[in-house]
N, C-alpha and C positions, 0 to 999 in steps of 0.2 A: 463820680467814682471816689472811693476812699482809698487811702494808701496805708500799707504797713511797711515797716522797715526791719529787715533782718540783718543783724550785724554778726559777722563770724566771730566765734569764740577765739580768744588769743591764748596761746600756750607758750610758756617761757621755759627754756631749759638752759643748762650750763654744761659745757664740755671742757674739761681741762686735760692737758697732756704735757708731759715733761720729757725732754730728751728724745723727741720724735725724729724720724728720718734717719735713724741709725747712727746719729752723731754721738760722740763721747765727750764728757767733760774733760777740760784740761786738768792735769794732775794737781791735786791739792786745791782745786777751785770749783765752787758750785755757784752758778748764777741764780739769782732770785728775781721774781717778778710779782708785784702786787698791783691788781687792777681794780678800780672802783668806777662804776658799779660792776657787780658780778655778771649782770645780764643787761641787755638793752631791748627796749620795746617801744613801738610808736604806732600812730595811726597811719592812714593811707596817704597823707599829704607829704609833699616834699619838705624836708627839714634837716637840721644839723643837730646831732647828739654829741656828747662829750664823754671821753674816758680819761680818768686820771691814772697815769702809769708811773709807778716807782720801780726801778730796777737796780741791780747792783752794778750796771755798766750801761754803755750805749745800747740802744735797742731798735728793732725794726717793727713796723706795723703794716699788715696787708690783709685785704679781704680774701675770701676763698677764690680759688681758680675759677674763671669763667663767669663770675658774678659781675654784671655791668650796672647794677642799680645801687651800688655802694662804692664810695671812695673815702680815703682817709688822708688826713694832713696834720702833722708831717708823717711821711712814710718812714723817715729815719730820724732819730734823735741822738745827737752826740752826748747829750746830758742824760743822767740816770733818772731824771724826773721831768715829766712833761705832761701837758694836757693835749690830747689827740682829738681832733674834730672828725666825726664820722658823718659824712654827708649821704643822705638817703633820698633817692628819687621818688616821685609820686607813684603809688601802686594803682594802676588804671584797671586792675582786674577786681573781681569779687572774691578772690582767693587769698588767704593769708600766705605769706612767704617767709622763709627762714634761711639764715646763713650764719656764718661766724666770722669774727675778726681775730686774726692771730697776732700775738705780740711775741717777738723772738729776741732773747738776750743770750748770746753765746749758743749753747746747745739746749737751752731751756725754752719751752714754749708754753704760752697760756692762751686758751681759746675762749672768747666771750661770744655767746650766742646772741644774735640780733633777730628779732621777730617783728615783722611789719604786718598790720592788719590789712585786709582787703576792704574795698569800698562797700557801702551799704547796697542791699538789693531792694529797690523800690518796686513794689507790686501794687498795681491798680486793681482793686477788687470791684467788679460790677455791683451796682446797687442790688440788694436783696440776695446776694450770694456769699458763700464762705469758701475760702481756699481749703480744699480737701486733700490735694496731692500735688506735688511738684517735683521736678528734677531740674536744678540749675546747672548741672554738669560742672560743679566746682570742686568735687572731692574725688581723690584717687585718680587712677589712670584707666580704669575699666568701668563699665556699667555695673550698677548694683544688682547682684543676682537675685535679691529679694524683690526687685521691681521689674526687671527686664529679662526677656527670653529671646535668644537668637533662633531664627529659622535655619534649618539645615535641609537644603534641597538642591538637586542637580539642575543643570541647564535644561531649558524647554519644559520645566515643571508647570509653568503657567504662562499664558499669553505668548508662547513661543519665545520667551525672553532667553538671552544668551548667557546670562551670568549663572554661576554656581554660588548659592548662599551657604556660608560656613559659620561655625560657632566661634566667632572672635578672630581666628587666624586661619590662613590658608595652609596647605600642606608644607610649604617652605617657610612658614612663619610670618607671612605678610599679614598685617592687621587690617581687617575689614571694618572694625569699629575700635575707637579709642576715645577716652576723655582727655582732652588736652587744651590748655589755654582757655579754660572756661567754656568749652563747647564739646558737644558730642560730634565726633568726626566719623562719617560713614564713607569709607574709601571703596572705589571700584578700580581694579587694576588687572593687567594681564600677567600671568605667571605660568610657565611651562605649557604654553599654548592654550590655556583656559582663562576665562574671565571670572574673577572672584569679586563678591560684593557682600554687603550686609543688609539684613532685614531683621528688625527687632520689634518686639511686642511689649507694651507696658501693661502690667497687671493682667496677663492673659487669662487667668483663671477666674477673675472677679469682674474686671472692667468697671464701668460706671453706667448707670441708667439716667439719662438727662444731665444737663449741665452746660456750663460755658467752658470750652476747652480751647487753649491757644498754644501755638508754638512760634518761636522766632527763628527763622531759617534763612540761610544763604544757599542758593541753588548752584549746582555745578554747571560748567560750560562744556559743550561738545555734542556733535551730532551722534546720537545713539543713547544719550542719557535720558533717564525717565525717573526722576525723583518723586516721592509721594509722601504725604502726611494724611493718614486715613484711618478708618475704623471698621472692625468686623465684629459679629456677634460672638459672645462667649459660648453660647450653646448653639453652635453651628450644626445644621442638619442638611443643608444643601444650598447651592447658589443657582439663581438669585433669590430663592424662596426665603432665606434667612435675612436677606438684606445686606447692603454695603453702603457706607457713608464715606465719600471722598472729600476731605476738607480742602486739599490742595494737590494738584498734579501739574507737571510741566514736562514737555519733551524738548530735547536739545535742538532739534531741527527747526523749532518754532520758539526761539528764545524769548523769555520774559512775558510770555502769555501763559497765565496760570488759570486753572479751571477747578470747579467743584462739580461733583455729580452724586446722584442717588440712584441706587439700583435695587429693584424689587421685581416680583413676577410681572407686574403690570407696567413697569418702565425699566428697560434693560437695553444696554448698548448693542446686544447681538441682533436685535431687530430694529434698532434706531429709535426706540421710544424712551431712552433714559432721560431722566431729569438732569440737565447739565447747563452750565454757564461758564463762559470764558471771558477774561478781561486782561488788558495789558497792564503789567506792573513794571514800570520803568526801573531798571537796575536790579531786577530780581536775582540776576546772576552775579551782581557786583557788590551787593550789600545785603544785610539782614532785613527781612520784612516779617510782619506779624500776620499769621494766618489763623483764623479762629472760626468756631462754630458755637451758636447758641441753639440748644436742642431741648425741646419740651414735648409733651404729649400732643400739643396743638400745632407745632411748627418747627421746622429746621431752617435756620438762616446761617450762611457762611459769610465771612468777612476777609478782606485783604486790607491791612493797615486801617481798620475801622470802617472801611467802605463796604456796603453790602455787595456780595458777589452773587449769591443764589438764595432764594427764599421759596419754601414749599410748605403748604398747609396740609394737615391731616384732614382729608375730605370725608372721613367717616365711611370709606369704601371697604374697610376690612383689611385683613393681613396682606393680601396680594398687593395692595397699594401702600400700606403703612406697616411694615414689619419692624418698626423702629421703637416699639415700646418694650425694649428688652435691654439687658446690659451689653455694651459694646466695649472693646478694648482698643487702645491706640496703637497704630503701626507707623513706623518710619522705615523707609527703604530707598535704596538707589538701584533701580533696574538698569539693564543694558540691552538695547535693541528690543525685539519683540514686536507684536502686532501694531502697537502705536509708536513706541520709542524708536523702532527701526523701520518705520513706514517708508522713509526715503533713504534707507541704508544707514550704516554706521561708519564712523571715522575712528579707527583704532589709534590714530596718531594723537587723539585727544587724551588718551589714557596716560597716566592715572588721573582720576577725577575724584573730587570730594564734595560731599554735602555736609554743611555745617549747621548744627542745631544749638542755638544759644540756651534755650530752655523749653520745657513743656509744662503747662500748668492746667490743673483741673479745678473748677469751681462748681459748687452745687448750691441750690437754693436753701435759705435758712430754714 
């Protein structure tokens, strides 16, 4: 495998404010503050930066409210000139972060912006492949509308599942999907007597034909959960005729057992002929694991943390056995109950639950 390194771009800004907080200068007196440097920036490692402060009188220094990764020393100087140590903790995420340090002298304030870079994203590229699309879920608070589409459907729409899929938010504003802390979070919860959850499609209009596709996912806990990472054809005409590729599924009543399946006219779960395999993945509900598929014209193989889960060859029997020579798009969803997820009932006391997705990456051959 070869690796590429993606380093977030660092942006620097400066914000200055005088006389904030509604305070007024003492009659005949105007405090002054000079700070060097005008901005602070650093890499993702733990370190100490310095500010040289010159003021017309004693001054205070403090980070923004609620920021726990920055501290300053001294926080108060009785002298009008001092060097301030700004201690920055290590940034363990892939996301840049920004805050400001405030210097206050009397009613005058100066704000110096501090920006810290996120860590590098290390991507192992399979030999013979190129990275063609990815979402690391490190930007913004919502899914990119150019890449992702929410499904909107009521309960019992498919597989007798109990959840209602909505576009981003429930009627009362509950989030079914959000990008937070470097992950896509798919939430399932009860609100107003109904269960709401998220189901999202990547590049639903174009998809990809063949490739190596992987996602790093932490599964939810609870009897009734049915998380999935799977694919459906862009040009869907009917099921199972158009095919279905299930990279990973799990049901909460059978925790940490993950499965892969292929569905087509000649192998489908409704008559027990589907191509499927299940394996135990220790800690699937406690930590992130990598689920992947390598898909060519000749073969489909799925993996769990690099171990083969399922392998199926194109036997040359035609469309009924191999409808997989067409573009498919990626699906991530968290269902509740249904024919499989609710096979032994559901436990609503487990709600709310969340499926975490660290990234999704698509590679295709050179």
